[in-house]
C-alpha positions, 0 to 999 in steps of 0.5 A: 500500500505504502509507495513513494516514487523515486525522487531524482535531481531536478528533472535531469534524468527525465529530460535526458533518458526518457528517450528510452520509453517503449515505441508507441508511448508518445500516442495521446491517451484515450479520454477517461471513462465515465464514472459509475452511476452509484459511485462517488470520486475515489480518494487520492492515492499516496503515490500520486500525492508524492509524484505531484510533490516531486514534480512541483520541486523539480519543474519550476517555470523559467521567468518569461523573457521579453518578447522579441520581434520574429526573425522575418519581421519587416524592419522599419524603412531606413532614411533615404541617405542610408538605403545603400548601407542598409543592404548588408544588414538586410541580407543578414536578417534574411539569412537569420530568417532562413536558418532552420528553427531546430538550430536556433540557439535559445540560451547559452550556458557558460558558452554552451548553446541550448537549441530549439531542437533540444527544447522541442525534444524535451517538451515532447518527452515531458508531455508523453511522461505526464500523459498530456492529451494532444493538441496542447493549447498554445498557452500551456505549450509555452509554459511547458517550453519555459519549464523545459528550457529552465531545466535544460539550463540547470542540467547543463550547469550541473553537467559542467560541474560534474564533468570535473569529476573523474569516472574511471569506468565511464565508457564501460558504464555507457556501453552497458546502459545503452545495451540494456536500453536497446534490449527493451525493444523487440528489434533494432527497427523498433528501437530506431523508430522510438528514437525517431519519434522524439527526433533523436539518433543513436549518437544522441542517445549515446551522448545523453547516456554519458551525461546522465551517468556523469550527473547521476554519479556526481549527485550520488557522491556529493549529495546522496552519500551523506543524506541518510535519514535516521530511524528517529526521523523515519519514525517521526514521519510515520507518526505524523502521517499515520492516518494519511498514508499508513492506514488502509481503510475497510474495502469491499468488492461487490456486484449489483443488479440495478432496475432503474427508477430515478427521481423523475419516475412516476409512482406507477413506474416505481411500482413496476420497477420494484416488481421486476426487481423482486422477480429477479431476486426470486430467480436468484434465490432459486439458483440462477447465476448472479453475473448472467442475470446482471448482464441480461437485466441490469441497466448499470454500465457494470452489467457488461462485467456481470454487475462487478463494481470493483473494489471501493471503500466507504464514502464512495457509494450513495448512502443506502447502497453503502449501508447494505453492502458493508453489512453483507458477508462475502458471498451473501446477496442482499434484499432489495435496496432502494436508492435515487437510481432505482432498486438494487440487488447486491452481492458481496464478493470479498471484504478487506478489513481496515488495517494499519501498516506497521512501522517495521514494515515500511521504515525502509521505504520511508527512509529512502523517501526522506533521503530523496528529499534531503538530496533534492534540498541539497541539490537545489541549494547547490544549483542556486549557487552555480547560477550565481556565478554562471553566465547564462545568456538568453538569446 
C-alpha cells in the first residue's frame, strides 16, 4: 500500500533518458471513462500525492523573457541617405530568417548553446511522461517550453560541474546502459523508430547516456552519500502521517443488479420497477447465476462485467447502497435496496478489513523517501549557487 516514487535531481534524468520509453508511448491517451452511476470520486492515492510533490520541486517555470520581434519581421524603412548601407544588414536578417528553427540557439550556458531542437525534444518527452492529451493549447505549450528550457539550463550547469569529476569506468558504464536500453525493444527497427519519434539518433542517445551517468554519479557522491535519514526521523514521519498514508481503510468488492427508477419516475413506474426487481431476486434465490442475470437485466454500465463494481471503500457509494453492502458477508446477496437510481440487488464478493501498516514494515521505504528529499534540498541549494556565478545568456 505504502509507495513513494523515486525522487531524482531536478528533472535531469527525465529530460535526458526518457528517450528510452517503449515505441508507441508518445500516442495521446484515450479520454477517461465515465464514472459509475452509484459511485462517488475515489480518494487520492499516496503515490500520486508524492509524484505531484516531486514534480512541483523539480519543474519550476523559467521567468518569461521579453518578447522579441520574429526573425522575418519587416524592419522599419531606413532614411533615404542610408538605403545603400542598409543592404548588408538586410541580407543578414534574411539569412537569420532562413536558418532552420531546430538550430536556433535559445540560451547559452557558460558558452554552451541550448537549441530549439533540444527544447522541442524535451517538451515532447515531458508531455508523453505526464500523459498530456494532444493538441496542447498554445498557452500551456509555452509554459511547458519555459519549464523545459529552465531545466535544460540547470542540467547543463550541473553537467559542467560534474564533468570535473573523474569516472574511471565511464565508457564501460555507457556501453552497458545503452545495451540494456536497446534490449527493451523487440528489434533494432523498433528501437530506431522510438528514437525517431522524439527526433533523436543513436549518437544522441549515446551522448545523453554519458551525461546522465556523469550527473547521476556526481549527485550520488556529493549529495546522496551523506543524506541518510535516521530511524528517529523515519519514525517521526510515520507518526505524523499515520492516518494519511499508513492506514488502509475497510474495502469491499461487490456486484449489483440495478432496475432503474430515478427521481423523475412516476409512482406507477416505481411500482413496476420494484416488481421486476423482486422477480429477479426470486430467480436468484432459486439458483440462477448472479453475473448472467446482471448482464441480461441490469441497466448499470457494470452489467457488461456481470454487475462487478470493483473494489471501493466507504464514502464512495450513495448512502443506502453503502449501508447494505458493508453489512453483507462475502458471498451473501442482499434484499432489495432502494436508492435515487432505482432498486438494487447486491452481492458481496470479498471484504478487506481496515488495517494499519506497521512501522517495521515500511521504515525502509520511508527512509529512502526522506533521503530523496534531503538530496533534492541539497541539490537545489547547490544549483542556486552555480547560477550565481554562471553566465547564462538568453538569446
